[in-house]
C-alpha angles and dihedrals in degrees: 000000000000126000120204124197110248115232113241117228115257093245094050113142090221094063122112090253089068095058107124120224122224138177095258093164129014112243111184110027141176124215133222130352118197124193138170143176117249134182097283105025144308131328122197132182134191135158123236102237123128114194122206096204103308093337118100092226103161127042104181107053113141110214100175121076135173115244115201119313101312110030142075124197128202125183140192124189131043111015096207091053089050088054089051090052090051089055090053091049093048089056091047094051092044091052090048092050092050090068088064090197098140092255129102136191115271128210094267092056093046091049091050090050091052092050089055093047094050094045092046092053090046090054089054089054086240104103128183100241098228144106110214135203118199122187136164151136128241127170090350094305117122118213131187126171143150137212129195130218091267096047101263105149143171142164123235145154090257131015138179138184133214116359087352088075089064103031107027103037094064089055091047093049090054101042108025120103134171098250096052112153123225092254093048091046092054091048091051092050091048090052090053093047091049091054090049090049090054096045108028114074091202095057122098131198096249116090145159130215120206128200129196125185137151088279094057145273135295131182115200126233113261115274140166131242126233109252138189119209102172097095111131090234089059094047094055108012096169097052109130094006109133115229096004126135 
C-alpha cells in the first residue's frame, strides 16, 4: 500500500505564512524611569541609553513623551514596543480631538487605557515588553501611576520602573513629602538617578527631566550628573568576597 502526501491548499492556516511573530526577547531596551509628585505637578526622569543586549548601543533615546494636553508618558523596556504604544496613543488622542466637544482625555483616562492595552496583549501571549509611568495634571488634580508589561498597575505619590523599583523607591519613601518644591524635587530625582548610575550597568550619565503642571509641559535638554568614583568599594569591589575572581 502506498501513501502519498496530500497537498495543502494555498490558503491553509497551518502554512508557514500563518506563523505569528511575537516579542519573545527584548532587543533594544531602556532602563529605569523615576517619577514623583511635587507641589505644583509631576516630575519625571529617565536616562537616554538604549541597550542592545548588554551593549550600550544607543546614547540618545528619548523615553519620555507628551500625551495629549495633560499627560506625560515614560517607558522602560523594549524601545520598538514603546513606539507601538505611542502609535496607539496617537490614534486615541486624535479620536478624542475629533469630537471637538471642549473636553480632552486626562491622565487618569490615559492610564486606564494603557492598563487595558497591556493586559489585553498579555492575554494574547503577545505582550508589549514595557513598564510604563503615566503622570499628569488636569483641573488642579495631580495623577501618577504605573503599569507593567502584564497589566499590573497602581497609583502612588512616587513610582519607578526597572532597577528604580529596588534602588530609587527606598530613597523616595524616606525623603519625599507632599510640599516638595520644584528645586527639591529635581535634586531628589538626581539623587535617585545618580544611585542608579552607580549600580545599574544599563544606565548612562545622560538624562532628561520632564515637568508637567497646569500651565503645560517641558522636557529638559539632556545633561550629565556630577559623579564620584573614588570610593574604596569601587576601587576593589571583590575585596573580602569568598570565591570571587
